[in-house]
N, CA, C and O atoms as a printed pandas DataFrame, in Angstrom:
     atom_number atom_name residue_name chain_id  residue_number  x_coord  y_coord  z_coord
0              1         N          MET        A               1  285.139  -29.771  136.989
1              2        CA          MET        A               1  283.631  -28.914  137.155
2              3         C          MET        A               1  282.379  -29.672  137.647
3              4         O          MET        A               1  281.488  -29.098  138.274
4              5         N          ARG        A               2  282.349  -30.970  137.341
5              6        CA          ARG        A               2  281.185  -31.855  137.773
6              7         C          ARG        A               2  281.693  -31.721  139.245
7              8         O          ARG        A               2  281.165  -30.782  139.841
8              9         N          ARG        A               3  282.434  -32.314  139.836
9             10        CA          ARG        A               3  282.646  -32.214  141.307
10            11         C          ARG        A               3  282.636  -31.060  141.944
11            12         O          ARG        A               3  282.332  -31.145  143.134
12            13         N          GLU        A               4  282.928  -29.742  141.433
13            14        CA          GLU        A               4  282.336  -28.445  141.852
14            15         C          GLU        A               4  280.974  -28.456  141.974
15            16         O          GLU        A               4  280.466  -28.235  143.073
16            17         N          ASN        A               5  280.069  -28.761  140.655
17            18        CA          ASN        A               5  278.939  -28.403  140.684
18            19         C          ASN        A               5  278.302  -29.473  141.845
19            20         O          ASN        A               5  277.396  -28.969  142.509
20            21         N          GLU        A               6  278.536  -30.418  142.070
21            22        CA          GLU        A               6  278.268  -31.488  142.852
22            23         C          GLU        A               6  278.170  -30.751  144.348
23            24         O          GLU        A               6  277.192  -30.582  145.077
24            25         N          LYS        A               7  279.458  -30.410  144.503
25            26        CA          LYS        A               7  279.652  -29.718  145.963
26            27         C          LYS        A               7  278.796  -28.683  146.035
27            28         O          LYS        A               7  278.131  -28.697  147.070
28            29         N          LYS        A               8  278.536  -27.625  145.164
29            30        CA          LYS        A               8  277.486  -26.829  145.480
30            31         C          LYS        A               8  275.953  -27.398  145.691
31            32         O          LYS        A               8  275.112  -26.978  146.486
32            33         N          HIS        A               9  275.867  -28.213  144.975
33            34        CA          HIS        A               9  274.345  -28.928  145.060
34            35         C          HIS        A               9  274.306  -29.507  146.648
35            36         O          HIS        A               9  273.400  -29.003  147.312
36            37         N          GLN        A              10  274.946  -30.250  147.184
37            38        CA          GLN        A              10  275.198  -30.823  148.679
38            39         C          GLN        A              10  275.135  -29.308  149.241
39            40         O          GLN        A              10  274.024  -29.067  149.714
40            41         N          GLU        A              11  275.788  -28.525  149.291
41            42        CA          GLU        A              11  275.768  -26.969  150.379
42            43         C          GLU        A              11  274.233  -26.812  149.894
43            44         O          GLU        A              11  273.386  -27.218  150.690
44            45         N          ASN        A              12  273.861  -26.354  148.867
45            46        CA          ASN        A              12  272.458  -26.230  148.807
46            47         C          ASN        A              12  271.371  -27.130  149.427
47            48         O          ASN        A              12  270.343  -26.585  149.828
48            49         N          ILE        A              13  271.466  -28.000  149.498
49            50        CA          ILE        A              13  270.850  -29.022  150.152
50            51         C          ILE        A              13  270.952  -29.187  151.450
51            52         O          ILE        A              13  269.923  -29.337  152.110
52            53         N          ASP        A              14  272.301  -29.192  152.100
53            54        CA          ASP        A              14  272.472  -28.921  153.422
54            55         C          ASP        A              14  271.747  -27.504  154.294
55            56         O          ASP        A              14  271.151  -27.433  155.369
56            57         N          PHE        A              15  272.096  -26.551  153.341
57            58        CA          PHE        A              15  271.451  -25.282  153.620
58            59         C          PHE        A              15  269.820  -25.209  153.815
59            60         O          PHE        A              15  269.238  -24.820  154.827
60            61         N          ILE        A              16  269.336  -25.597  152.810
61            62        CA          ILE        A              16  267.701  -25.930  152.785
62            63         C          ILE        A              16  267.313  -26.544  153.908
63            64         O          ILE        A              16  266.407  -26.076  154.598
64            65         N          LEU        A              17  268.095  -27.912  154.291
65            66        CA          LEU        A              17  267.635  -28.725  155.415
66            67         C          LEU        A              17  267.793  -28.100  156.604
67            68         O          LEU        A              17  266.959  -28.286  157.490
68            69         N          LYS        A              18  268.873  -27.277  156.799
69            70        CA          LYS        A              18  269.260  -26.626  157.869
70            71         C          LYS        A              18  268.164  -25.513  158.399
71            72         O          LYS        A              18  267.635  -25.537  159.511
72            73         N          ILE        A              19  267.948  -24.588  157.428
73            74        CA          ILE        A              19  267.099  -23.471  157.693
74            75         C          ILE        A              19  265.328  -24.590  158.039
75            76         O          ILE        A              19  264.326  -24.009  158.455
76            77         N          ASN        A              20  265.326  -25.701  157.839
77            78        CA          ASN        A              20  264.146  -26.353  158.452
78            79         C          ASN        A              20  264.189  -27.383  159.288
79            80         O          ASN        A              20  263.363  -28.286  159.424
80            81         N          GLU        A              21  265.352  -27.174  159.929
81            82        CA          GLU        A              21  265.743  -28.607  160.782
82            83         C          GLU        A              21  264.565  -28.333  162.135
83            84         O          GLU        A              21  264.115  -29.314  162.727
84            85         N          GLU        A              22  264.260  -27.305  162.420
85            86        CA          GLU        A              22  262.966  -27.211  163.647
86            87         C          GLU        A              22  261.725  -27.922  162.958
87            88         O          GLU        A              22  260.916  -28.363  163.773
88            89         N          TYR        A              23  261.490  -28.073  161.955
89            90        CA          TYR        A              23  260.012  -28.764  161.267
90            91         C          TYR        A              23  260.528  -29.899  161.045
91            92         O          TYR        A              23  259.686  -30.796  161.002
92            93         N          LEU        A              24  261.745  -30.270  160.862
93            94        CA          LEU        A              24  262.119  -31.537  160.437
94            95         C          LEU        A              24  262.150  -32.458  162.072
95            96         O          LEU        A              24  261.757  -33.620  162.173
96            97         N          ALA        A              25  262.585  -31.808  162.988
97            98        CA          ALA        A              25  262.408  -32.246  164.513
98            99         C          ALA        A              25  261.181  -32.362  164.908
99           100         O          ALA        A              25  260.994  -33.155  165.830
100          101         N          LYS        A              26  260.203  -31.754  164.446
101          102        CA          LYS        A              26  258.568  -31.941  165.010
102          103         C          LYS        A              26  258.132  -32.726  164.407
103          104         O          LYS        A              26  257.171  -33.273  164.947
104          105         N          SER        A              27  258.501  -33.229  163.072
105          106        CA          SER        A              27  257.784  -34.044  162.131
106          107         C          SER        A              27  257.874  -35.717  162.676
107          108         O          SER        A              27  258.887  -36.216  163.164
108          109         N          ASP        A              28  256.614  -36.402  162.472
109          110        CA          ASP        A              28  257.028  -37.649  162.718
110          111         C          ASP        A              28  257.277  -38.751  161.667
111          112         O          ASP        A              28  257.240  -39.948  161.950
112          113         N          ALA        A              29  257.580  -38.183  160.218
113          114        CA          ALA        A              29  257.869  -39.087  158.985
114          115         C          ALA        A              29  258.734  -37.813  158.350
115          116         O          ALA        A              29  258.399  -36.651  158.579
116          117         N          ILE        A              30  259.696  -38.102  157.663
117          118        CA          ILE        A              30  260.291  -37.384  156.295
118          119         C          ILE        A              30  259.972  -38.075  155.694
119          120         O          ILE        A              30  259.874  -39.161  156.266
120          121         N          PHE        A              31  259.605  -38.088  154.327
121          122        CA          PHE        A              31  259.772  -38.963  153.036
122          123         C          PHE        A              31  260.521  -38.217  152.030
123          124         O          PHE        A              31  260.668  -37.041  151.699
124          125         N          VAL        A              32  261.035  -39.650  151.590
125          126        CA          VAL        A              32  262.524  -39.172  150.773
126          127         C          VAL        A              32  262.394  -40.103  149.534
127          128         O          VAL        A              32  261.904  -41.224  149.669
128          129         N          GLN        A              33  262.815  -39.661  148.364
129          130        CA          GLN        A              33  262.848  -40.251  147.085
130          131         C          GLN        A              33  264.272  -39.970  146.457
131          132         O          GLN        A              33  264.566  -39.177  145.562
132          133         N          ALA        A              34  264.963  -40.719  147.073
133          134        CA          ALA        A              34  266.410  -40.937  146.353
134          135         C          ALA        A              34  266.879  -42.121  146.031
135          136         O          ALA        A              34  267.510  -42.580  146.983
136          137         N          PRO        A              35  266.861  -42.711  145.270
137          138        CA          PRO        A              35  267.355  -44.397  145.205
138          139         C          PRO        A              35  268.811  -44.288  144.897
139          140         O          PRO        A              35  269.485  -43.420  144.341
140          141         N          GLY        A              36  269.073  -45.405  145.416
141          142        CA          GLY        A              36  270.565  -45.754  145.279
142          143         C          GLY        A              36  271.772  -44.989  146.206
143          144         O          GLY        A              36  271.578  -44.564  147.345
144          145         N          LEU        A              37  272.674  -44.932  145.688
145          146        CA          LEU        A              37  273.755  -43.825  146.082
146          147         C          LEU        A              37  273.167  -42.656  146.622
147          148         O          LEU        A              37  273.505  -42.317  147.756
148          149         N          ASN        A              38  272.118  -41.806  145.819
149          150        CA          ASN        A              38  271.572  -40.414  146.000
150          151         C          ASN        A              38  271.112  -40.548  147.745
151          152         O          ASN        A              38  271.301  -39.545  148.433
152          153         N          MET        A              39  270.660  -41.495  148.246
153          154        CA          MET        A              39  270.276  -41.441  149.653
154          155         C          MET        A              39  271.377  -40.556  150.453
155          156         O          MET        A              39  271.186  -39.592  151.195
156          157         N          THR        A              40  272.626  -41.203  150.059
157          158        CA          THR        A              40  273.836  -40.883  150.794
158          159         C          THR        A              40  273.885  -39.420  151.188
159          160         O          THR        A              40  274.260  -39.010  152.286
160          161         N          ILE        A              41  273.413  -38.579  150.042
161          162        CA          ILE        A              41  273.528  -37.082  149.966
162          163         C          ILE        A              41  272.513  -36.441  151.410
163          164         O          ILE        A              41  272.637  -35.403  152.060
164          165         N          PHE        A              42  271.660  -37.414  151.503
165          166        CA          PHE        A              42  270.736  -36.856  152.790
166          167         C          PHE        A              42  271.363  -37.567  153.930
167          168         O          PHE        A              42  271.843  -36.803  154.767
168          169         N          VAL        A              43  271.472  -38.730  154.157
169          170        CA          VAL        A              43  271.746  -39.423  155.342
170          171         C          VAL        A              43  273.000  -40.177  155.439
171          172         O          VAL        A              43  273.021  -41.163  156.175
172          173         N          GLY        A              44  274.102  -39.816  154.751
173          174        CA          GLY        A              44  275.268  -40.256  154.608
174          175         C          GLY        A              44  276.065  -39.950  156.272
175          176         O          GLY        A              44  275.471  -39.334  157.157
176          177         N          GLU        A              45  276.960  -40.307  156.379
177          178        CA          GLU        A              45  277.546  -39.744  157.324
178          179         C          GLU        A              45  277.980  -38.030  157.489
179          180         O          GLU        A              45  278.756  -37.396  156.773
180          181         N          ASN        A              46  277.407  -37.678  158.357
181          182        CA          ASN        A              46  277.691  -36.171  158.615
182          183         C          ASN        A              46  276.775  -35.442  157.829
183          184         O          ASN        A              46  276.922  -34.220  157.831
184          185         N          ARG        A              47  275.866  -35.923  157.163
185          186        CA          ARG        A              47  275.002  -35.019  156.421
186          187         C          ARG        A              47  273.766  -34.734  157.227
187          188         O          ARG        A              47  273.592  -35.064  158.401
188          189         N          SER        A              48  272.772  -33.958  156.308
189          190        CA          SER        A              48  271.853  -33.267  157.080
190          191         C          SER        A              48  270.923  -33.850  157.937
191          192         O          SER        A              48  270.846  -33.617  159.143
192          193         N          LEU        A              49  270.002  -34.843  157.107
193          194        CA          LEU        A              49  269.134  -35.742  157.740
194          195         C          LEU        A              49  269.908  -37.024  158.521
195          196         O          LEU        A              49  269.185  -37.911  158.977
196          197         N          ALA        A              50  271.125  -37.111  158.653
197          198        CA          ALA        A              50  271.839  -38.277  159.470
198          199         C          ALA        A              50  270.854  -38.391  160.640
199          200         O          ALA        A              50  270.131  -39.385  160.697
200          201         N          SER        A              51  270.774  -37.338  161.669
201          202        CA          SER        A              51  270.082  -37.235  162.798
202          203         C          SER        A              51  268.754  -37.717  162.931
203          204         O          SER        A              51  268.233  -38.177  163.946
204          205         N          PHE        A              52  268.223  -37.554  161.719
205          206        CA          PHE        A              52  266.764  -38.102  161.496
206          207         C          PHE        A              52  266.277  -39.313  160.861
207          208         O          PHE        A              52  265.128  -39.537  160.479
208          209         N          LYS        A              53  267.541  -40.247  160.783
209          210        CA          LYS        A              53  267.456  -41.138  160.041
210          211         C          LYS        A              53  266.434  -41.983  160.503
211          212         O          LYS        A              53  265.859  -42.590  159.600
212          213         N          LYS        A              54  266.021  -42.210  161.695
213          214        CA          LYS        A              54  264.594  -43.255  162.086
214          215         C          LYS        A              54  263.512  -42.591  161.710
215          216         O          LYS        A              54  262.503  -43.268  161.910
216          217         N          LYS        A              55  263.245  -41.310  161.142
217          218        CA          LYS        A              55  261.893  -40.895  160.519
218          219         C          LYS        A              55  261.909  -40.904  159.184
219          220         O          LYS        A              55  260.860  -40.557  158.640
220          221         N          ILE        A              56  262.898  -41.234  158.439
221          222        CA          ILE        A              56  263.143  -41.342  157.073
222          223         C          ILE        A              56  262.164  -42.426  156.572
223          224         O          ILE        A              56  262.126  -43.515  157.144
224          225         N          ILE        A              57  261.400  -42.160  155.552
225          226        CA          ILE        A              57  260.887  -43.305  154.899
226          227         C          ILE        A              57  260.853  -42.925  153.495
227          228         O          ILE        A              57  260.674  -41.791  153.051
228          229         N          ASN        A              58  261.075  -44.163  152.753
229          230        CA          ASN        A              58  261.229  -43.969  151.464
230          231         C          ASN        A              58  259.800  -43.817  150.477
231          232         O          ASN        A              58  258.908  -44.661  150.556
232          233         N          ILE        A              59  259.722  -42.823  149.693
233          234        CA          ILE        A              59  258.668  -42.830  148.813
234          235         C          ILE        A              59  258.178  -44.025  147.949
235          236         O          ILE        A              59  258.837  -44.419  146.987
236          237         N          PRO        A              60  256.930  -44.620  148.344
237          238        CA          PRO        A              60  257.032  -45.871  147.435
238          239         C          PRO        A              60  256.627  -45.798  146.092
239          240         O          PRO        A              60  256.358  -46.822  145.464
240          241         N          TYR        A              61  256.551  -44.486  145.514
241          242        CA          TYR        A              61  256.217  -44.126  144.120
242          243         C          TYR        A              61  257.262  -43.611  143.390
243          244         O          TYR        A              61  257.950  -42.746  143.932
244          245         N          ASN        A              62  257.532  -43.976  142.232
245          246        CA          ASN        A              62  258.651  -43.343  141.385
246          247         C          ASN        A              62  258.244  -42.037  140.441
247          248         O          ASN        A              62  257.240  -41.928  139.738
248          249         N          CYS        A              63  259.278  -41.115  140.624
249          250        CA          CYS        A              63  258.863  -39.944  139.953
250          251         C          CYS        A              63  259.759  -39.441  138.697
251          252         O          CYS        A              63  260.942  -39.602  138.998
252          253         N          GLN        A              64  259.677  -39.110  137.917
253          254        CA          GLN        A              64  260.114  -39.050  136.643
254          255         C          GLN        A              64  261.516  -37.813  136.663
255          256         O          GLN        A              64  262.714  -37.835  136.378
256          257         N          ARG        A              65  260.462  -36.741  137.206
257          258        CA          ARG        A              65  261.575  -35.833  137.374
258          259         C          ARG        A              65  260.900  -34.889  138.726
259          260         O          ARG        A              65  259.720  -34.964  139.067
260          261         N          ALA        A              66  261.692  -34.214  139.229
261          262        CA          ALA        A              66  261.663  -33.562  140.441
262          263         C          ALA        A              66  261.292  -32.369  140.105
263          264         O          ALA        A              66  262.207  -31.547  140.157
264          265         N          ASN        A              67  259.803  -31.787  139.625
265          266        CA          ASN        A              67  259.460  -30.645  139.373
266          267         C          ASN        A              67  257.918  -30.597  140.066
267          268         O          ASN        A              67  257.219  -31.567  140.359
268          269         N          TYR        A              68  257.652  -29.360  140.211
269          270        CA          TYR        A              68  256.271  -29.307  140.957
270          271         C          TYR        A              68  255.298  -29.972  140.719
271          272         O          TYR        A              68  254.720  -30.483  141.678
272          273         N          THR        A              69  254.763  -30.200  139.297
273          274        CA          THR        A              69  253.850  -31.254  138.984
274          275         C          THR        A              69  254.156  -32.533  139.449
275          276         O          THR        A              69  253.380  -33.024  140.268
276          277         N          ASN        A              70  255.205  -33.218  139.066
277          278        CA          ASN        A              70  255.178  -34.680  140.143
278          279         C          ASN        A              70  255.230  -34.582  141.123
279          280         O          ASN        A              70  254.497  -35.397  141.685
280          281         N          MET        A              71  256.043  -33.613  142.130
281          282        CA          MET        A              71  255.888  -33.776  143.380
282          283         C          MET        A              71  254.336  -33.358  144.035
283          284         O          MET        A              71  253.790  -33.798  145.047
284          285         N          MET        A              72  254.051  -32.742  143.438
285          286        CA          MET        A              72  252.575  -32.708  143.969
286          287         C          MET        A              72  251.571  -33.845  143.778
287          288         O          MET        A              72  250.630  -33.938  144.567
288          289         N          GLU        A              73  251.715  -34.701  142.792
289          290        CA          GLU        A              73  251.157  -35.789  142.405
290          291         C          GLU        A              73  251.549  -36.934  143.658
291          292         O          GLU        A              73  250.758  -37.664  144.256
292          293         N          ILE        A              74  252.626  -36.857  143.786
293          294        CA          ILE        A              74  253.164  -37.743  144.738
294          295         C          ILE        A              74  252.557  -37.626  146.140
295          296         O          ILE        A              74  252.132  -38.510  146.884
296          297         N          TYR        A              75  252.666  -35.680  146.378
297          298        CA          TYR        A              75  252.377  -35.664  147.862
298          299         C          TYR        A              75  250.503  -36.030  147.591
299          300         O          TYR        A              75  250.101  -36.515  148.649
300          301         N          LYS        A              76  249.641  -35.966  146.828
301          302        CA          LYS        A              76  248.496  -36.146  146.798
302          303         C          LYS        A              76  248.449  -37.589  147.299
303          304         O          LYS        A              76  247.830  -37.887  148.321
304          305         N          LYS        A              77  249.120  -38.483  146.556
305          306        CA          LYS        A              77  248.946  -39.923  146.943
306          307         C          LYS        A              77  249.599  -40.509  148.414
307          308         O          LYS        A              77  249.269  -41.542  148.997
308          309         N          LEU        A              78  250.624  -39.517  148.817
309          310        CA          LEU        A              78  250.843  -39.796  150.045
310          311         C          LEU        A              78  249.856  -39.613  151.042
311          312         O          LEU        A              78  249.785  -40.466  151.927
312          313         N          ILE        A              79  248.753  -38.238  151.057
313          314        CA          ILE        A              79  248.157  -38.039  151.866
314          315         C          ILE        A              79  246.880  -38.710  151.842
315          316         O          ILE        A              79  246.187  -38.602  152.854
316          317         N          SER        A              80  246.309  -39.595  150.562
317          318        CA          SER        A              80  245.234  -40.015  150.194
318          319         C          SER        A              80  245.049  -41.498  151.028
319          320         O          SER        A              80  246.019  -42.196  151.325
320          321         N          VAL        A              81  243.671  -41.849  151.346
321          322        CA          VAL        A              81  243.375  -43.223  152.054
322          323         C          VAL        A              81  243.084  -43.926  151.033
323          324         O          VAL        A              81  242.488  -43.297  150.159
324          325         N          GLN        A              82  243.297  -45.057  150.810
325          326        CA          GLN        A              82  242.458  -45.954  149.770
326          327         C          GLN        A              82  241.910  -47.118  150.492
327          328         O          GLN        A              82  242.684  -47.883  151.067
328          329         N          LEU        A              83  240.565  -47.323  150.508
329          330        CA          LEU        A              83  240.045  -48.389  151.301
330          331         C          LEU        A              83  239.763  -49.445  150.150
331          332         O          LEU        A              83  239.199  -49.318  149.063
332          333         N          GLU        A              84  240.420  -50.654  150.844
333          334        CA          GLU        A              84  240.151  -51.816  150.064
334          335         C          GLU        A              84  239.244  -52.980  150.911
335          336         O          GLU        A              84  239.620  -53.436  151.991
336          337         N          VAL        A              85  238.129  -53.333  150.309
337          338        CA          VAL        A              85  237.231  -54.323  150.837
338          339         C          VAL        A              85  237.008  -55.570  150.354
339          340         O          VAL        A              85  236.519  -55.736  149.237
340          341         N          ASN        A              86  237.363  -56.623  151.196
341          342        CA          ASN        A              86  237.489  -57.872  150.563
342          343         C          ASN        A              86  236.299  -58.584  151.039
343          344         O          ASN        A              86  235.888  -59.528  150.363
344          345         N          ASP        A              87  235.673  -58.237  152.156
345          346        CA          ASP        A              87  234.754  -59.210  152.761
346          347         C          ASP        A              87  233.274  -58.997  152.142
347          348         O          ASP        A              87  232.657  -57.932  152.175
348          349         N          GLU        A              88  232.878  -60.062  151.641
349          350        CA          GLU        A              88  231.161  -59.685  150.842
350          351         C          GLU        A              88  230.393  -58.851  151.558
351          352         O          GLU        A              88  229.769  -57.904  151.081
352          353         N          THR        A              89  230.420  -59.233  152.912
353          354        CA          THR        A              89  229.140  -58.504  153.874
354          355         C          THR        A              89  229.369  -57.154  153.625
355          356         O          THR        A              89  228.496  -56.517  153.035
356          357         N          ILE        A              90  230.507  -56.556  154.015
357          358        CA          ILE        A              90  231.168  -55.274  154.167
358          359         C          ILE        A              90  230.859  -54.689  152.662
359          360         O          ILE        A              90  230.386  -53.558  152.555
360          361         N          LYS        A              91  231.145  -55.511  151.476
361          362        CA          LYS        A              91  230.895  -54.756  150.296
362          363         C          LYS        A              91  229.103  -54.757  149.892
363          364         O          LYS        A              91  228.573  -53.960  149.119
364          365         N          ASN        A              92  228.523  -55.674  150.512
365          366        CA          ASN        A              92  227.156  -55.472  150.158
366          367         C          ASN        A              92  226.723  -54.181  150.981
367          368         O          ASN        A              92  225.938  -53.376  150.479
368          369         N          MET        A              93  227.258  -53.997  152.270
369          370        CA          MET        A              93  226.613  -52.759  153.189
370          371         C          MET        A              93  226.994  -51.414  152.761
371          372         O          MET        A              93  226.473  -50.413  153.252
372          373         N          ILE        A              94  228.050  -51.366  151.698
373          374        CA          ILE        A              94  228.896  -50.268  151.219
374          375         C          ILE        A              94  227.819  -49.969  150.023
375          376         O          ILE        A              94  227.351  -48.832  149.972
376          377         N          SER        A              95  227.430  -50.882  149.117
377          378        CA          SER        A              95  226.927  -50.654  147.705
378          379         C          SER        A              95  225.670  -49.940  147.829
379          380         O          SER        A              95  225.038  -49.623  146.821
């Protein structure tokens, strides 16, 4: 039963990625959070994202659950810009 569910899950992932293949091809980067062996679901041999392997970037943030709220938090972190100023002259100009 578990293997059957895993197979259905893989088919769902493949279907979703297939219908969005046009957008994936146009993108500069594809951010994925799939630690360990889970990454093979996406980029393993003959998998949906295998042809886009050079575009894949691991998300540098941990996500406790794959729900909308947590995904939006990670999205906001990915699109934000943080400026870190170490030079005292620049710090004085900004302040």
